[in-house]
N, C-alpha and C positions, 0 to 999 in steps of 0.2 A: 531515382527519388531517394532522398536522405532517410536514414532509419529514423522511425518515429521515436520520441523520447518524452517521458513525463518531465524529466529534468536532466539535461545533458550533463554527463560526467566528464567530458573531455576538456572543456574550457569554461572558466567561470563566466565569460561573457555570454555564453549560451543561456545562462540562468540569470536574468536581470535581478538586481537586488530589489526585494519587495519594498515599496514605499507606502507610507501610511497615508495614501490618498483616498479620495471618496470611494472609488471603485473597490480598492482592496479592503477598506473598512466595511463596505456593503457585503463583500464575500464573507468576511469574518462574522458579521452580524447574522448572516443566514446560517452559518455553521453553529453559532451560539443558540439558534433556534432549537437545537437538540436538548437544551436545558429546560425548555418549556414544560415537558411532562414531569419534571422533577422540581417545579417551582416551589412546592411545599417545603423543600429543603433549601433550595438556592436563595429564595427571597429572604427567609429568616437569617440565613448565613450572611447575606449581604447587609441586612440591617444590623446584625450583630457586629459586623466589621466596622460600620460607621460608629457604633456606640463605643467599641473598644478603642478605636482611633481617637475619638473625641475625648475619652477618659484619659488617654495618654497626655493630653494637653493640661490636665489638672496638675500634674507634677511640676512643670515650670511655673505655673501660676502661683501655687501654694509656696513653693520654695522661694520664688521671687518676693512674695509678701513677707515670709519669715526673715530672709537675709536682709531685704531692704529695710525693714523695721528695726532690725538689730543694729543697722549702721547709724541709727540715731539722727536721721534727717540729713545725712551727708557729713556729720562731724567725725573726726578721727576716733578710732577705737570701736569696740563692739559693745552694744548696749546689752549687758548680761541679763538684766531684769526683763527686757523685752523678749529676749530669746526664751527665758524661763516661762514667761506668761503664755507664749504662743506654741512652744515646742510640742506639748502634749496634745493639744487640739489638732495641730498640723499632722503630727505623726499618726494619730488615730484616724484622721480623715484619709490620709494617704494609704494606710493599711486597709481601710474599708474599700477605697477605690481600687486598690490592687487585687483584693479578694474578689470584688465584683468583676473586674476585668478578666481575671483568670477563669472564673466560672463561665462567663460569656464566651471567652476564647475557646474553651474546651468544646462547647456545642458548635461554635462557629467552624472549627476545624473539622469536626465530625460531619456537619451538614454539607460543607463544601466538598469534602471527600465523597460523600454519598451521592451528591448530585453530579459532581464532575466525573467520577468513575463510571457511573451508570450511563451518563451521556456519552462518554468516550466509548463504552461498550456498544452503544447503539451506532456510533459513527463507524467503529470497526466492522460491525455486522453489515451495515449498509454498504460500506466501501468494498468489503470482500464480496458481498452478494452481487454488487454491480460489476465488479471486476470479472468474476467467473461467468457473467452473462454477456460480456462484450463479445463482438464477433471475432472470428479467427483472424481476420485481417489486422485487427489491433495487435494481437500477439505476434503476428508475423513481422510487424514493424517495431516491436518493443523487445527489450531484453528482460528475461524473467528475473535475473539477478537484480537488475536495476529497479524493477517494479517492487519486488519484495523488500529491497533495501529502502527505497523511498517511502513506501507505506509504513514500514516499521519506524523509521526516523521521524517522518512527518507526524504520525499519530502520537509519538512520544512527546514531540514538541507541543502539540495541541493539548495533550494531557497536562504537561507542566504549566501551560498558559491558563487552563481552566482552574487548576487546583492551587497553583502557587503564584503565578505572575498577576492574574486578575486581582486577587486579594491584596497583593502588594501594591498594585496601581492605586486601588481605592484607598488603602491605608496611608500611603505617602501623599496622595492628593488631599485627603482630609487633614493630614498634619500640616501640609503646606498652606492650604487655604485657611484652615483654622488658626495657624500660627500668624499669618499675615493679618487676619481679621483682629486677633487679640493685640497685635502690635499697633494697629490703627486705634484700637480702644485706648492703648497705653499712651501713644503719642502720634498724632497725625503727621507732624513735621518729620519725625524720624522714619515713619513708614514710607513717606514719599521719597525720602533720600534713598532708602533701601530699594524701593521699586525702580528708581532711576538707574541703579546698578545692575538690575537683573538682565537687561538686554546683553550686557557683556558676557554673562555666563551662558545665556541661550545661544549667542553667536559662536562661542567657543565649543559648545556641545555639538552644534550643527557642523562646524568645519572639521573638527577632529573625528566626530562620530561617523562621517560618511566613509572614510577610508577603513575604519575598523569594521563597519558593516560589510563592505565589499570583500575584505579579506576573510571575514567570518563565513560568508557565503561560499567563497572559493574553497575554504577548508572543508565545509560540509560536502561539497562536490567531490573533492579528492578522497574523502573518506568513503563516500558512496562508490566511487570507482574501485577502491580496494575491496569493498564488500562484494561487488559484482564478480571480481576475479575469484574470491573465495568460493562463492556459491557455484559459479560455473565450473570451477575446477573439481569441486566435490561431486557435482552432478556427473561429470565425465571422468571420474577417478580411474575407471578401468582403462580408458584411453591414455590417461596420463602415465599409468604404470606400464601399459603395453608398449609405449614408445619411450619408456625410461626418461620421461620429461620432468621428473620431480625437481631436478635442479633448475631447469628452465622456468617452471612455474614459480619456484621459490624466488628466483631472480626477478621475474615479472611482478610478483607481489611486492618484493622489496623495492622495486622502482616506484611503484605507486605509493608505498609507505613513505619513501624518501620525499616524494613530491608533497604528500600530505604533511609530513613533518616540517618541511621547508615553509609551506604556507602557514602552518600552525605557529611556527616560531616567529614568522613575520607578523602574524596577527597579534601574538603576545607582545612583541616589541612595540607595535603601534598602540596596543591597548595600554601598555605600561606608560608610554608617553602621554596618552590621552588621560589616564588616571592622574598622573603627576601634574599635568597642566590644569586639570579640573580642580585638584586639591589646591594648587597655588592660587588660581583665579577665585575659586569659591571662598576659601578662607581668607584670601586677601581682601575680597569684598566685605566679608563679615568683620575683619579687623578694621577696615576703613570705616564701616558703619559704627562699630563700637567706639572708635576714636572720635567720630563726630558726636556720638551720644555722650562721651565723657566731657567734651567741651560744653554741651548743653547742661550737663550736671554741674560743672563748675560755675556756669553763669546763672544757675538756679532755674533754668527753663524746664527742667524735669526733676522729680524727687529721686532719692536713692532707691525707693521701692520700684518706681517706674523704670529706672535704669537697670536694676537687677532683673526684673521681668523681661525687659527688652533683650538683655544679653542672653538669657536662657531661651527665650523664644527664637532668637536669631540662630542659636545652636541647633534647635530642633528643625528650623526651616532649612538650614545648611545641610543637615543630615538627609532631609527629604529630597532636596535638590541633588545632592550627591548620589542618591540611589537611582535617579531617573535615567542616566545614561545606560546603565545595565538593563533597566526595565524596558526602555525603548528598544534596545538591541534585541532583547528577548521577544518583544512584541513584533518587531519586524521579521524575525525568523518565523514566528508563529503565523504571521500573515502570509508569508511565502509558503509555509506548509499548508495553510488553509486553502490557498489558491490551487495548489497541486491536488489536494484531496477533492476540492470542489470540481476541478477539471475532470477527475475520474468520475465523480458522481453525475456530471453533465453528459458524459459519453452516452451515445445512444445504444440501448441494449439490443441484443441480437433479435429477440422476439419482440418486434415492434408492437406498440399499443394497439395498432389497427388490426392485429391478428387476433380475432376473437376465439376463445376456446370453443365456442359453439360451432366453429368451422370443422372441428373434429367429428367424424361420423359416429364415433363412440364404439364401433366394433373393430374388427380386425381387417386390415387390408388384404385383398386377394393376393397381392404381390406382383402385379404387372408394373413393369418399369420401362419407360421409353425416353430416349434423348433424341431430339429433333434439331439437327443443324446447329448444335450448340457451339458458340464461340466464347472465348474467355481470355481475359488478361488479369494478372494479379495487380491489385491496387498499388503494391510497392514497385511493380515493374510494368507500367502501362505501355511502354514501348515494345514489349514482347508479347505477341499473340500466341498463347500456349495451345489453345484449341481453336481450330479454324473451320469448324463445321462438322463436328462429330455426331453421328447418328447410330443408335443401337436400340435393341428391344429385347426384353426378357418377358416371356409369358409367365403366368402364375405357376409356380412350382418348377420352372425350368432352371437348368444350370447353364449359364453362359460364361465364357471366358474372355478376358481382354488381355491381349498380348501385344508385344511390340518392343523395339529397342529402348534403351534407357533414354529418358528425356522426351519420350514420345507424347506424354500427357496422361499416363495411366493413373498416377496418384492424384492428379488434378480432377480426374473424373470421380474418384472416390469423394473428394472434398465437395464436389458439386452435388453428388447424390445425397450426401448427408446435409446438404445446404449449409456448409461452412461458408460458402460463397454463393453469390447469385450469378447466373450466366449473363454475359454481355448481350448476346443475341441468341435466338433459338429458345427452346423451352424443354423442361423436364416434366414428364407426367408420371403419376402414380395411380394405377387403376383408371387411367384415362383422364385424370384431373391434374391440372398444373400444380406444382408444389406450393406455389404461393397461396393457393386456396385452402391449404391445410394449416392448422396451428403447428408451429414449429415443434413444440413439445410432443404433440401427438405423432407427428411424422417420424421423428427420431425414435420414439418409443416402439415403432414398428420395424426398426432396423437394428442390426447388431453387427459389429465388425471384429474379426480376429486378425490382428496385424502381424507382420513379420517380427517386429521387435515388441514384445509384450511388456507393457508397463504395469507392474503390480504395485499397490500401495504398501506402505511399511507396516501394516497390521498383520493379522492372522490369515491363514488360508481360508477360514470360514468367512471372514469379512470380505476378502477379495472375491470369492465366488458370489456371495450375497450382493455384491455391488451391481450385479445384473438385475436384481429384483430386491430392492431394499425392503426389509421386513419379512423376508422369506423364512419359513420354518426350517428346523434341523433336517426333517425328512426330505424336504424339497432340495436342500443343499446337497445332501448326500446322494440323492437320486441323480442329480445333475452331474455330480462327480463320477458316479459309476458309469453313466452314459458317455462321459468324456475320457474313460480309461484312466481316471485320476485317483479313484477311491483307494486302490491297493497301495500306491506309493505314499498317499497321505497317511493311511493307517500304520504304515511302517515307521513313521516318525514317533518318538516317545510322547509328544504332546498332540499327535493326531491333527485334527482340524484347528486346534489352537496354536499350532506351530507358527511362529512369527517369521515372515518371509524375508525380512530385512529391507533396507533401502532399495527401492525399485525391483525387489524380488531377487536380490543378489545371492541369497542362500539356496536358491533352487537352480536346477539345470535348465537349459533352454527348452528341452522337451517337457519338463514338468511345468514350467511357466506357461507354455503353449496350451497344455491340457487344462490348466486352471482357467485360462482365458476362454477355452471352448466350453468348460462347465459354466462359466459366467454367461456366455452367450446362450447356452441351452436353457439356463434359468430365466433369461430374459424372454425366451420364446418369441423371437421376431418373425415377422412375415417375410422380411427381406434380409438375407445374410450376405455380408461382404467379406471375402477372404483376400487379404493382401499378402501374397507370398507366405502363406501360413506355414509351409513346411520347408522352405528353401534353405534354412540355416541349421537343419537338424541332421544328426547321423542317421544311418539306415534303420536301426532299431527304433529310435525315437520317432522317425518319420513314419514307420509302420503303425505305431501306436496312435500317433496324432492323426494319421490318415483315416484309421478306423473310427476315431472319435469324430472327425469331420464328416465322414459318411453318415454317421448317426445324426449329427447336427443338421445336415442338409436335407434330411428326409422331410418331404412335405413343405419345403420352403423354396422361395425363389433365391437362387444363389448366384452371386456375381463374383467370379474368381479372377483376381489379378495375378498373373504368373509370368515369370521369366523362363522357368523350366517347363518346357512344352509337354514333357512326359506326364505332368500332373493334370493336364487339361484334355487329353486325348478323347475322353468319354463325355465331354461337355456336349450339350444339345446344340450349341452354336458357339463359334469362336469369332471374335472381332479382332482384327489386326489394326492397331493404331500406329501411324507413322507421321512424324512432323505435324501433329495436331489434327490429323485427318483420319477418318475411317477409310482405309484403303482396301480391305478385304473382309469378307464374312462367309461363314459356312462351317461344315463339320470338319474334323481333322482330315478325313480321307479326301474331301472335296478340295481343301486348301493345299494339301500335299500334291494333289494331282496337277496343280497349276505350276507349270515349269518356270514361269517368270515371276511367281508371286513372292511377296516378302516372307510369308509364313514358311513356304518351302525352303527359302534361303536360311531362315533362322533354324528350321528343323534340321537341315543338313549340317549346319555349323555345330549344333548341340549334339546330335546323335553321332557325328563323325568323331567326336571326342569320347 
């Protein structure tokens, strides 16, 4: 099955160019619903925009009157007396109009920014909140770098649309419609002649704009591809350096940049041709209309004042029309961004609406866990049956171990126990009740996991420990650290619990990260503990300290231990051997070793022989 993608970054054809059709506009309209809570800012800003755009048309009207009257009814020369009579009143009127326009524009910009930025913050919050609540299957089929890149780029486009492009659309539309209306008032015959020329401009915009839009979208995709490489490389920087692949990654990034640059330059060439053509057609049409108006002026069909107004209004209309190609291009990008954001917002959350919080018993689970004939296939690999009938059971407070060769399905069992995925067949019970009967949030709050590769967040040690119980007090955090054998090494740092661990905890050793993870789990106080190879990558001294901390953590809890190293599970109450997706053996260490033909005995001999 192909990797899932919010927006493919490999070929521009995978991301169709967003068209301003009814469906895409409906998507955009739904996203604009985020402005509703801030309508006390947005509506006045919108009205102010109409007023300022309308006031802009006062300039060509007054100047047309002044210049037209100064021409003395079309006779040669300038009527100085007419100019002197009118110049003061026109100047004062224009000054007043400009002052009013500037005052309204100040509040318009402030209101648009306040409504737009707050609405965008809500969109960001909802998108992020929805994203982290999506099921694990979604992330298994998506690239993290692509998701973060797309969300950042798409939301920035939406921001520009809300705050910049939308006001521009309204302003230019008012200028266009108002200008055409005033031209009709000036001369119906001239207006009809101008309108007859508009289809030529519209056709030119449509033909040339399509290629520019396609190349612009392709350029966005190439940029996203390069961003993915940067993010994934930085996330795995230790591997890059360990394999001395700095030059390889630089070349890989350079290849994507060259593809991006090539696409961007082709876009620029097409845009340059587009702009040149539009300028030629647009002003050619205006020139043609003015030529026609001059003929009407000579024949006496219109006055000099009407002619001057018409020329000035034509210039304003031409400027408005000239801005629409860029505005439409920006709107199409924003519609595409809106569709991708809406796509995320429509994804079904992990905790379905049908799971009522009342299904949580409210107390603590006893810790009984049972899997009955569980079968499972990953959604991204439906042709591969990973588990083919796994059964196991852990009583309250017991320690059970799950062992088996690589690829047997041990990690999949962890994902199913945490309900990252739902089994295809069979059932998983907690305290005798199937997992689906519990609210997902409650069920996971009763479990904690200490993985082999501990991921720490980039904050302080205190924040990382408190992640197990948000809002925990200082005394609780330090007590958890002491029980995890972590307090002493934390206090040895100059900044103590305020020490910043660095990206993914890189400033700490493996044993230190492991003990912080154990302290986090102790603070969470789970009924069910899952240990996934928690000591396999540590040196002897670190393993001793971590094992002591784990023994403290496992007291009074049901513990499920995933292990490759059989020496760590000898004292488990029961050991389950998983092989090729099946439970093939179970028993204590001594019972399983005694089976001469058993898988466990074979694994034991291979490990202890070394």
